mmCIF file of the N, C-alpha and C atoms, coordinates in Angstrom:
data_MODEL
# 
_entry.id   MODEL 
# 
loop_
_atom_site.group_PDB 
_atom_site.id 
_atom_site.type_symbol 
_atom_site.label_atom_id 
_atom_site.label_alt_id 
_atom_site.label_comp_id 
_atom_site.label_asym_id 
_atom_site.label_entity_id 
_atom_site.label_seq_id 
_atom_site.pdbx_PDB_ins_code 
_atom_site.Cartn_x 
_atom_site.Cartn_y 
_atom_site.Cartn_z 
_atom_site.occupancy 
_atom_site.B_iso_or_equiv 
_atom_site.pdbx_formal_charge 
_atom_site.auth_seq_id 
_atom_site.auth_comp_id 
_atom_site.auth_asym_id 
_atom_site.auth_atom_id 
_atom_site.pdbx_PDB_model_num 
ATOM 1   N N  . UNK A 1 1  ? 0.844  -1.185 0.000   1.00 0.00 ? 1  UNK A N  1 
ATOM 2   C CA . UNK A 1 1  ? 0.000  0.000  0.000   1.00 0.00 ? 1  UNK A CA 1 
ATOM 3   C C  . UNK A 1 1  ? 0.888  1.247  0.000   1.00 0.00 ? 1  UNK A C  1 
ATOM 4   N N  . UNK A 1 2  ? 0.533  2.213  -0.811  1.00 0.00 ? 2  UNK A N  1 
ATOM 5   C CA . UNK A 1 2  ? 1.306  3.449  -0.916  1.00 0.00 ? 2  UNK A CA 1 
ATOM 6   C C  . UNK A 1 2  ? 1.018  4.361  0.281   1.00 0.00 ? 2  UNK A C  1 
ATOM 7   N N  . UNK A 1 3  ? 2.051  5.018  0.842   1.00 0.00 ? 3  UNK A N  1 
ATOM 8   C CA . UNK A 1 3  ? 1.811  5.923  1.969   1.00 0.00 ? 3  UNK A CA 1 
ATOM 9   C C  . UNK A 1 3  ? 1.111  7.211  1.553   1.00 0.00 ? 3  UNK A C  1 
ATOM 10  N N  . UNK A 1 4  ? 1.142  7.534  0.259   1.00 0.00 ? 4  UNK A N  1 
ATOM 11  C CA . UNK A 1 4  ? 0.489  8.740  -0.237  1.00 0.00 ? 4  UNK A CA 1 
ATOM 12  C C  . UNK A 1 4  ? -0.624 8.385  -1.212  1.00 0.00 ? 4  UNK A C  1 
ATOM 13  N N  . UNK A 1 5  ? -1.672 9.144  -1.167  1.00 0.00 ? 5  UNK A N  1 
ATOM 14  C CA . UNK A 1 5  ? -2.761 8.979  -2.130  1.00 0.00 ? 5  UNK A CA 1 
ATOM 15  C C  . UNK A 1 5  ? -2.350 9.620  -3.459  1.00 0.00 ? 5  UNK A C  1 
ATOM 16  N N  . UNK A 1 6  ? -3.113 9.375  -4.496  1.00 0.00 ? 6  UNK A N  1 
ATOM 17  C CA . UNK A 1 6  ? -2.772 9.870  -5.830  1.00 0.00 ? 6  UNK A CA 1 
ATOM 18  C C  . UNK A 1 6  ? -2.726 11.401 -5.872  1.00 0.00 ? 6  UNK A C  1 
ATOM 19  N N  . UNK A 1 7  ? -3.665 12.060 -5.226  1.00 0.00 ? 7  UNK A N  1 
ATOM 20  C CA . UNK A 1 7  ? -3.697 13.528 -5.236  1.00 0.00 ? 7  UNK A CA 1 
ATOM 21  C C  . UNK A 1 7  ? -2.504 14.091 -4.470  1.00 0.00 ? 7  UNK A C  1 
ATOM 22  N N  . UNK A 1 8  ? -2.126 13.465 -3.368  1.00 0.00 ? 8  UNK A N  1 
ATOM 23  C CA . UNK A 1 8  ? -0.968 13.914 -2.604  1.00 0.00 ? 8  UNK A CA 1 
ATOM 24  C C  . UNK A 1 8  ? 0.309  13.757 -3.429  1.00 0.00 ? 8  UNK A C  1 
ATOM 25  N N  . UNK A 1 9  ? 0.433  12.673 -4.169  1.00 0.00 ? 9  UNK A N  1 
ATOM 26  C CA . UNK A 1 9  ? 1.605  12.463 -5.008  1.00 0.00 ? 9  UNK A CA 1 
ATOM 27  C C  . UNK A 1 9  ? 1.677  13.513 -6.122  1.00 0.00 ? 9  UNK A C  1 
ATOM 28  N N  . UNK A 1 10 ? 0.517  13.907 -6.661  1.00 0.00 ? 10 UNK A N  1 
ATOM 29  C CA . UNK A 1 10 ? 0.496  14.957 -7.677  1.00 0.00 ? 10 UNK A CA 1 
ATOM 30  C C  . UNK A 1 10 ? 0.961  16.294 -7.114  1.00 0.00 ? 10 UNK A C  1 
ATOM 31  N N  . UNK A 1 11 ? 0.560  16.622 -5.882  1.00 0.00 ? 11 UNK A N  1 
ATOM 32  C CA . UNK A 1 11 ? 0.997  17.867 -5.255  1.00 0.00 ? 11 UNK A CA 1 
ATOM 33  C C  . UNK A 1 11 ? 2.499  17.851 -4.992  1.00 0.00 ? 11 UNK A C  1 
ATOM 34  N N  . UNK A 1 12 ? 3.006  16.743 -4.506  1.00 0.00 ? 12 UNK A N  1 
ATOM 35  C CA . UNK A 1 12 ? 4.454  16.627 -4.271  1.00 0.00 ? 12 UNK A CA 1 
ATOM 36  C C  . UNK A 1 12 ? 5.203  16.794 -5.582  1.00 0.00 ? 12 UNK A C  1 
ATOM 37  N N  . UNK A 1 13 ? 4.737  16.164 -6.634  1.00 0.00 ? 13 UNK A N  1 
ATOM 38  C CA . UNK A 1 13 ? 5.368  16.279 -7.941  1.00 0.00 ? 13 UNK A CA 1 
ATOM 39  C C  . UNK A 1 13 ? 5.317  17.720 -8.448  1.00 0.00 ? 13 UNK A C  1 
ATOM 40  N N  . UNK A 1 14 ? 4.200  18.381 -8.287  1.00 0.00 ? 14 UNK A N  1 
ATOM 41  C CA . UNK A 1 14 ? 4.054  19.763 -8.729  1.00 0.00 ? 14 UNK A CA 1 
ATOM 42  C C  . UNK A 1 14 ? 5.029  20.675 -7.998  1.00 0.00 ? 14 UNK A C  1 
ATOM 43  N N  . UNK A 1 15 ? 5.129  20.527 -6.695  1.00 0.00 ? 15 UNK A N  1 
ATOM 44  C CA . UNK A 1 15 ? 6.019  21.372 -5.903  1.00 0.00 ? 15 UNK A CA 1 
ATOM 45  C C  . UNK A 1 15 ? 7.473  21.107 -6.260  1.00 0.00 ? 15 UNK A C  1 
ATOM 46  N N  . UNK A 1 16 ? 7.853  19.850 -6.345  1.00 0.00 ? 16 UNK A N  1 
ATOM 47  C CA . UNK A 1 16 ? 9.242  19.521 -6.651  1.00 0.00 ? 16 UNK A CA 1 
ATOM 48  C C  . UNK A 1 16 ? 9.634  19.980 -8.047  1.00 0.00 ? 16 UNK A C  1 
ATOM 49  N N  . UNK A 1 17 ? 8.773  19.803 -9.023  1.00 0.00 ? 17 UNK A N  1 
ATOM 50  C CA . UNK A 1 17 ? 9.081  20.219 -10.387 1.00 0.00 ? 17 UNK A CA 1 
ATOM 51  C C  . UNK A 1 17 ? 9.144  21.741 -10.508 1.00 0.00 ? 17 UNK A C  1 
ATOM 52  N N  . UNK A 1 18 ? 8.295  22.442 -9.775  1.00 0.00 ? 18 UNK A N  1 
ATOM 53  C CA . UNK A 1 18 ? 8.293  23.901 -9.825  1.00 0.00 ? 18 UNK A CA 1 
ATOM 54  C C  . UNK A 1 18 ? 9.580  24.459 -9.258  1.00 0.00 ? 18 UNK A C  1 
ATOM 55  N N  . UNK A 1 19 ? 10.000 23.961 -8.100  1.00 0.00 ? 19 UNK A N  1 
ATOM 56  C CA . UNK A 1 19 ? 11.229 24.459 -7.489  1.00 0.00 ? 19 UNK A CA 1 
ATOM 57  C C  . UNK A 1 19 ? 12.445 24.132 -8.347  1.00 0.00 ? 19 UNK A C  1 
ATOM 58  N N  . UNK A 1 20 ? 12.478 22.944 -8.918  1.00 0.00 ? 20 UNK A N  1 
ATOM 59  C CA . UNK A 1 20 ? 13.613 22.562 -9.757  1.00 0.00 ? 20 UNK A CA 1 
ATOM 60  C C  . UNK A 1 20 ? 13.674 23.411 -11.018 1.00 0.00 ? 20 UNK A C  1 
ATOM 61  N N  . UNK A 1 21 ? 12.539 23.652 -11.647 1.00 0.00 ? 21 UNK A N  1 
ATOM 62  C CA . UNK A 1 21 ? 12.551 24.450 -12.870 1.00 0.00 ? 21 UNK A CA 1 
ATOM 63  C C  . UNK A 1 21 ? 12.917 25.902 -12.581 1.00 0.00 ? 21 UNK A C  1 
ATOM 64  N N  . UNK A 1 22 ? 12.484 26.443 -11.454 1.00 0.00 ? 22 UNK A N  1 
ATOM 65  C CA . UNK A 1 22 ? 12.887 27.803 -11.093 1.00 0.00 ? 22 UNK A CA 1 
ATOM 66  C C  . UNK A 1 22 ? 14.383 27.885 -10.838 1.00 0.00 ? 22 UNK A C  1 
ATOM 67  N N  . UNK A 1 23 ? 14.924 26.894 -10.169 1.00 0.00 ? 23 UNK A N  1 
ATOM 68  C CA . UNK A 1 23 ? 16.360 26.898 -9.888  1.00 0.00 ? 23 UNK A CA 1 
ATOM 69  C C  . UNK A 1 23 ? 17.170 26.797 -11.174 1.00 0.00 ? 23 UNK A C  1 
ATOM 70  N N  . UNK A 1 24 ? 16.737 25.973 -12.103 1.00 0.00 ? 24 UNK A N  1 
ATOM 71  C CA . UNK A 1 24 ? 17.475 25.818 -13.349 1.00 0.00 ? 24 UNK A CA 1 
ATOM 72  C C  . UNK A 1 24 ? 17.304 27.015 -14.277 1.00 0.00 ? 24 UNK A C  1 
ATOM 73  N N  . UNK A 1 25 ? 16.182 27.670 -14.204 1.00 0.00 ? 25 UNK A N  1 
ATOM 74  C CA . UNK A 1 25 ? 15.902 28.774 -15.119 1.00 0.00 ? 25 UNK A CA 1 
ATOM 75  C C  . UNK A 1 25 ? 16.533 30.085 -14.679 1.00 0.00 ? 25 UNK A C  1 
ATOM 76  N N  . UNK A 1 26 ? 17.068 30.150 -13.474 1.00 0.00 ? 26 UNK A N  1 
ATOM 77  C CA . UNK A 1 26 ? 17.589 31.420 -12.980 1.00 0.00 ? 26 UNK A CA 1 
ATOM 78  C C  . UNK A 1 26 ? 19.046 31.655 -13.333 1.00 0.00 ? 26 UNK A C  1 
ATOM 79  N N  . UNK A 1 27 ? 19.761 30.660 -13.820 1.00 0.00 ? 27 UNK A N  1 
ATOM 80  C CA . UNK A 1 27 ? 21.163 30.843 -14.186 1.00 0.00 ? 27 UNK A CA 1 
ATOM 81  C C  . UNK A 1 27 ? 21.275 30.916 -15.705 1.00 0.00 ? 27 UNK A C  1 
ATOM 82  N N  . UNK A 1 28 ? 21.815 32.011 -16.244 1.00 0.00 ? 28 UNK A N  1 
ATOM 83  C CA . UNK A 1 28 ? 21.883 32.149 -17.701 1.00 0.00 ? 28 UNK A CA 1 
ATOM 84  C C  . UNK A 1 28 ? 22.851 31.138 -18.313 1.00 0.00 ? 28 UNK A C  1 
ATOM 85  N N  . UNK A 1 29 ? 22.497 30.562 -19.462 1.00 0.00 ? 29 UNK A N  1 
ATOM 86  C CA . UNK A 1 29 ? 23.374 29.567 -20.085 1.00 0.00 ? 29 UNK A CA 1 
ATOM 87  C C  . UNK A 1 29 ? 24.571 30.233 -20.761 1.00 0.00 ? 29 UNK A C  1 
ATOM 88  N N  . UNK A 1 30 ? 25.755 29.699 -20.510 1.00 0.00 ? 30 UNK A N  1 
ATOM 89  C CA . UNK A 1 30 ? 26.971 30.188 -21.147 1.00 0.00 ? 30 UNK A CA 1 
ATOM 90  C C  . UNK A 1 30 ? 27.855 28.997 -21.490 1.00 0.00 ? 30 UNK A C  1 
ATOM 91  N N  . UNK A 1 31 ? 28.832 29.245 -22.353 1.00 0.00 ? 31 UNK A N  1 
ATOM 92  C CA . UNK A 1 31 ? 29.790 28.189 -22.700 1.00 0.00 ? 31 UNK A CA 1 
ATOM 93  C C  . UNK A 1 31 ? 30.657 27.817 -21.496 1.00 0.00 ? 31 UNK A C  1 
ATOM 94  N N  . UNK A 1 32 ? 30.894 28.778 -20.617 1.00 0.00 ? 32 UNK A N  1 
ATOM 95  C CA . UNK A 1 32 ? 31.734 28.525 -19.447 1.00 0.00 ? 32 UNK A CA 1 
ATOM 96  C C  . UNK A 1 32 ? 31.113 27.484 -18.523 1.00 0.00 ? 32 UNK A C  1 
ATOM 97  N N  . UNK A 1 33 ? 29.793 27.380 -18.502 1.00 0.00 ? 33 UNK A N  1 
ATOM 98  C CA . UNK A 1 33 ? 29.136 26.379 -17.654 1.00 0.00 ? 33 UNK A CA 1 
ATOM 99  C C  . UNK A 1 33 ? 29.514 24.962 -18.069 1.00 0.00 ? 33 UNK A C  1 
ATOM 100 N N  . UNK A 1 34 ? 29.751 24.769 -19.366 1.00 0.00 ? 34 UNK A N  1 
ATOM 101 C CA . UNK A 1 34 ? 30.120 23.436 -19.845 1.00 0.00 ? 34 UNK A CA 1 
ATOM 102 C C  . UNK A 1 34 ? 31.552 23.077 -19.477 1.00 0.00 ? 34 UNK A C  1 
ATOM 103 N N  . UNK A 1 35 ? 32.385 24.075 -19.233 1.00 0.00 ? 35 UNK A N  1 
ATOM 104 C CA . UNK A 1 35 ? 33.803 23.827 -18.980 1.00 0.00 ? 35 UNK A CA 1 
ATOM 105 C C  . UNK A 1 35 ? 34.170 23.818 -17.499 1.00 0.00 ? 35 UNK A C  1 
ATOM 106 N N  . UNK A 1 36 ? 33.297 24.314 -16.634 1.00 0.00 ? 36 UNK A N  1 
ATOM 107 C CA . UNK A 1 36 ? 33.659 24.395 -15.220 1.00 0.00 ? 36 UNK A CA 1 
ATOM 108 C C  . UNK A 1 36 ? 33.625 23.017 -14.559 1.00 0.00 ? 36 UNK A C  1 
ATOM 109 N N  . UNK A 1 37 ? 34.373 22.897 -13.479 1.00 0.00 ? 37 UNK A N  1 
ATOM 110 C CA . UNK A 1 37 ? 34.414 21.643 -12.734 1.00 0.00 ? 37 UNK A CA 1 
ATOM 111 C C  . UNK A 1 37 ? 33.165 21.532 -11.861 1.00 0.00 ? 37 UNK A C  1 
ATOM 112 N N  . UNK A 1 38 ? 32.782 20.326 -11.484 1.00 0.00 ? 38 UNK A N  1 
ATOM 113 C CA . UNK A 1 38 ? 31.605 20.160 -10.618 1.00 0.00 ? 38 UNK A CA 1 
ATOM 114 C C  . UNK A 1 38 ? 31.829 20.804 -9.250  1.00 0.00 ? 38 UNK A C  1 
ATOM 115 N N  . UNK A 1 39 ? 30.744 21.183 -8.628  1.00 0.00 ? 39 UNK A N  1 
ATOM 116 C CA . UNK A 1 39 ? 30.821 21.745 -7.287  1.00 0.00 ? 39 UNK A CA 1 
ATOM 117 C C  . UNK A 1 39 ? 31.195 20.659 -6.296  1.00 0.00 ? 39 UNK A C  1 
ATOM 118 N N  . UNK A 1 40 ? 31.793 21.065 -5.194  1.00 0.00 ? 40 UNK A N  1 
ATOM 119 C CA . UNK A 1 40 ? 32.167 20.123 -4.147  1.00 0.00 ? 40 UNK A CA 1 
ATOM 120 C C  . UNK A 1 40 ? 30.958 19.570 -3.414  1.00 0.00 ? 40 UNK A C  1 
ATOM 121 N N  . UNK A 1 41 ? 31.221 18.553 -2.647  1.00 0.00 ? 41 UNK A N  1 
ATOM 122 C CA . UNK A 1 41 ? 30.139 17.885 -1.927  1.00 0.00 ? 41 UNK A CA 1 
ATOM 123 C C  . UNK A 1 41 ? 29.524 18.763 -0.854  1.00 0.00 ? 41 UNK A C  1 
ATOM 124 N N  . UNK A 1 42 ? 30.301 19.666 -0.288  1.00 0.00 ? 42 UNK A N  1 
ATOM 125 C CA . UNK A 1 42 ? 29.814 20.510 0.809   1.00 0.00 ? 42 UNK A CA 1 
ATOM 126 C C  . UNK A 1 42 ? 29.341 21.880 0.342   1.00 0.00 ? 42 UNK A C  1 
ATOM 127 N N  . UNK A 1 43 ? 29.384 22.151 -0.938  1.00 0.00 ? 43 UNK A N  1 
ATOM 128 C CA . UNK A 1 43 ? 28.942 23.439 -1.476  1.00 0.00 ? 43 UNK A CA 1 
ATOM 129 C C  . UNK A 1 43 ? 27.416 23.482 -1.545  1.00 0.00 ? 43 UNK A C  1 
ATOM 130 N N  . UNK A 1 44 ? 26.816 24.673 -1.411  1.00 0.00 ? 44 UNK A N  1 
ATOM 131 C CA . UNK A 1 44 ? 25.353 24.758 -1.517  1.00 0.00 ? 44 UNK A CA 1 
ATOM 132 C C  . UNK A 1 44 ? 24.879 24.497 -2.948  1.00 0.00 ? 44 UNK A C  1 
ATOM 133 N N  . UNK A 1 45 ? 23.692 23.918 -3.075  1.00 0.00 ? 45 UNK A N  1 
ATOM 134 C CA . UNK A 1 45 ? 23.134 23.630 -4.392  1.00 0.00 ? 45 UNK A CA 1 
ATOM 135 C C  . UNK A 1 45 ? 22.620 24.884 -5.084  1.00 0.00 ? 45 UNK A C  1 
ATOM 136 N N  . UNK A 1 46 ? 22.131 25.820 -4.305  1.00 0.00 ? 46 UNK A N  1 
ATOM 137 C CA . UNK A 1 46 ? 21.548 27.038 -4.862  1.00 0.00 ? 46 UNK A CA 1 
ATOM 138 C C  . UNK A 1 46 ? 22.427 28.218 -4.465  1.00 0.00 ? 46 UNK A C  1 
ATOM 139 N N  . UNK A 1 47 ? 22.921 28.959 -5.457  1.00 0.00 ? 47 UNK A N  1 
ATOM 140 C CA . UNK A 1 47 ? 23.776 30.111 -5.179  1.00 0.00 ? 47 UNK A CA 1 
ATOM 141 C C  . UNK A 1 47 ? 22.940 31.283 -4.671  1.00 0.00 ? 47 UNK A C  1 
ATOM 142 N N  . UNK A 1 48 ? 23.633 32.318 -4.237  1.00 0.00 ? 48 UNK A N  1 
ATOM 143 C CA . UNK A 1 48 ? 22.946 33.493 -3.712  1.00 0.00 ? 48 UNK A CA 1 
ATOM 144 C C  . UNK A 1 48 ? 22.104 34.165 -4.808  1.00 0.00 ? 48 UNK A C  1 
ATOM 145 N N  . UNK A 1 49 ? 22.667 34.246 -6.016  1.00 0.00 ? 49 UNK A N  1 
ATOM 146 C CA . UNK A 1 49 ? 21.930 34.845 -7.136  1.00 0.00 ? 49 UNK A CA 1 
ATOM 147 C C  . UNK A 1 49 ? 20.696 34.024 -7.478  1.00 0.00 ? 49 UNK A C  1 
ATOM 148 N N  . UNK A 1 50 ? 20.847 32.706 -7.490  1.00 0.00 ? 50 UNK A N  1 
ATOM 149 C CA . UNK A 1 50 ? 19.709 31.843 -7.783  1.00 0.00 ? 50 UNK A CA 1 
ATOM 150 C C  . UNK A 1 50 ? 18.626 32.010 -6.720  1.00 0.00 ? 50 UNK A C  1 
ATOM 151 N N  . UNK A 1 51 ? 19.022 32.114 -5.458  1.00 0.00 ? 51 UNK A N  1 
ATOM 152 C CA . UNK A 1 51 ? 18.042 32.280 -4.379  1.00 0.00 ? 51 UNK A CA 1 
ATOM 153 C C  . UNK A 1 51 ? 17.290 33.602 -4.533  1.00 0.00 ? 51 UNK A C  1 
ATOM 154 N N  . UNK A 1 52 ? 18.010 34.670 -4.886  1.00 0.00 ? 52 UNK A N  1 
ATOM 155 C CA . UNK A 1 52 ? 17.341 35.961 -5.105  1.00 0.00 ? 52 UNK A CA 1 
ATOM 156 C C  . UNK A 1 52 ? 16.327 35.853 -6.239  1.00 0.00 ? 52 UNK A C  1 
ATOM 157 N N  . UNK A 1 53 ? 16.730 35.204 -7.331  1.00 0.00 ? 53 UNK A N  1 
ATOM 158 C CA . UNK A 1 53 ? 15.826 35.066 -8.472  1.00 0.00 ? 53 UNK A CA 1 
ATOM 159 C C  . UNK A 1 53 ? 14.609 34.207 -8.134  1.00 0.00 ? 53 UNK A C  1 
ATOM 160 N N  . UNK A 1 54 ? 14.822 33.134 -7.403  1.00 0.00 ? 54 UNK A N  1 
ATOM 161 C CA . UNK A 1 54 ? 13.707 32.259 -7.017  1.00 0.00 ? 54 UNK A CA 1 
ATOM 162 C C  . UNK A 1 54 ? 12.721 33.017 -6.134  1.00 0.00 ? 54 UNK A C  1 
ATOM 163 N N  . UNK A 1 55 ? 13.247 33.747 -5.138  1.00 0.00 ? 55 UNK A N  1 
ATOM 164 C CA . UNK A 1 55 ? 12.362 34.507 -4.253  1.00 0.00 ? 55 UNK A CA 1 
ATOM 165 C C  . UNK A 1 55 ? 11.663 35.629 -5.015  1.00 0.00 ? 55 UNK A C  1 
ATOM 166 N N  . UNK A 1 56 ? 12.362 36.251 -5.948  1.00 0.00 ? 56 UNK A N  1 
ATOM 167 C CA . UNK A 1 56 ? 11.748 37.295 -6.763  1.00 0.00 ? 56 UNK A CA 1 
ATOM 168 C C  . UNK A 1 56 ? 10.622 36.750 -7.622  1.00 0.00 ? 56 UNK A C  1 
ATOM 169 N N  . UNK A 1 57 ? 10.850 35.599 -8.233  1.00 0.00 ? 57 UNK A N  1 
ATOM 170 C CA . UNK A 1 57 ? 9.798  34.964 -9.048  1.00 0.00 ? 57 UNK A CA 1 
ATOM 171 C C  . UNK A 1 57 ? 8.611  34.564 -8.183  1.00 0.00 ? 57 UNK A C  1 
ATOM 172 N N  . UNK A 1 58 ? 8.900  34.021 -7.013  1.00 0.00 ? 58 UNK A N  1 
ATOM 173 C CA . UNK A 1 58 ? 7.814  33.603 -6.113  1.00 0.00 ? 58 UNK A CA 1 
ATOM 174 C C  . UNK A 1 58 ? 6.986  34.811 -5.682  1.00 0.00 ? 58 UNK A C  1 
ATOM 175 N N  . UNK A 1 59 ? 7.665  35.910 -5.334  1.00 0.00 ? 59 UNK A N  1 
ATOM 176 C CA . UNK A 1 59 ? 6.944  37.117 -4.925  1.00 0.00 ? 59 UNK A CA 1 
ATOM 177 C C  . UNK A 1 59 ? 6.097  37.656 -6.073  1.00 0.00 ? 59 UNK A C  1 
ATOM 178 N N  . UNK A 1 60 ? 6.670  37.670 -7.271  1.00 0.00 ? 60 UNK A N  1 
ATOM 179 C CA . UNK A 1 60 ? 5.935  38.143 -8.445  1.00 0.00 ? 60 UNK A CA 1 
ATOM 180 C C  . UNK A 1 60 ? 4.689  37.277 -8.695  1.00 0.00 ? 60 UNK A C  1 
ATOM 181 N N  . UNK A 1 61 ? 4.853  35.963 -8.610  1.00 0.00 ? 61 UNK A N  1 
ATOM 182 C CA . UNK A 1 61 ? 3.721  35.070 -8.838  1.00 0.00 ? 61 UNK A CA 1 
ATOM 183 C C  . UNK A 1 61 ? 2.641  35.258 -7.773  1.00 0.00 ? 61 UNK A C  1 
ATOM 184 N N  . UNK A 1 62 ? 3.055  35.473 -6.523  1.00 0.00 ? 62 UNK A N  1 
ATOM 185 C CA . UNK A 1 62 ? 2.068  35.725 -5.463  1.00 0.00 ? 62 UNK A CA 1 
ATOM 186 C C  . UNK A 1 62 ? 1.303  37.016 -5.709  1.00 0.00 ? 62 UNK A C  1 
ATOM 187 N N  . UNK A 1 63 ? 2.002  38.059 -6.148  1.00 0.00 ? 63 UNK A N  1 
ATOM 188 C CA . UNK A 1 63 ? 1.351  39.334 -6.430  1.00 0.00 ? 63 UNK A CA 1 
ATOM 189 C C  . UNK A 1 63 ? 0.343  39.160 -7.563  1.00 0.00 ? 63 UNK A C  1 
ATOM 190 N N  . UNK A 1 64 ? 0.736  38.451 -8.604  1.00 0.00 ? 64 UNK A N  1 
ATOM 191 C CA . UNK A 1 64 ? -0.154 38.259 -9.742  1.00 0.00 ? 64 UNK A CA 1 
ATOM 192 C C  . UNK A 1 64 ? -1.372 37.424 -9.332  1.00 0.00 ? 64 UNK A C  1 
ATOM 193 N N  . UNK A 1 65 ? -1.157 36.397 -8.546  1.00 0.00 ? 65 UNK A N  1 
ATOM 194 C CA . UNK A 1 65 ? -2.258 35.521 -8.145  1.00 0.00 ? 65 UNK A CA 1 
ATOM 195 C C  . UNK A 1 65 ? -3.240 36.246 -7.239  1.00 0.00 ? 65 UNK A C  1 
ATOM 196 N N  . UNK A 1 66 ? -2.722 37.018 -6.287  1.00 0.00 ? 66 UNK A N  1 
ATOM 197 C CA . UNK A 1 66 ? -3.615 37.682 -5.343  1.00 0.00 ? 66 UNK A CA 1 
ATOM 198 C C  . UNK A 1 66 ? -4.030 39.041 -5.833  1.00 0.00 ? 66 UNK A C  1 
# 
């Protein structure tokens, strides 16, 4: 038996996909991104610029919705 119902799984999927797409969409694509080394294991996943952009998008979406 699944611990989550179908509707709960859809909400989890929606939230996870939204946050991931916002995080990926906030960093501009450049050739340098393909050449840089991977981040270390202890480095944060979301940079300061990405966090500002994510919060800015979230605030904008809240303003538009309400």
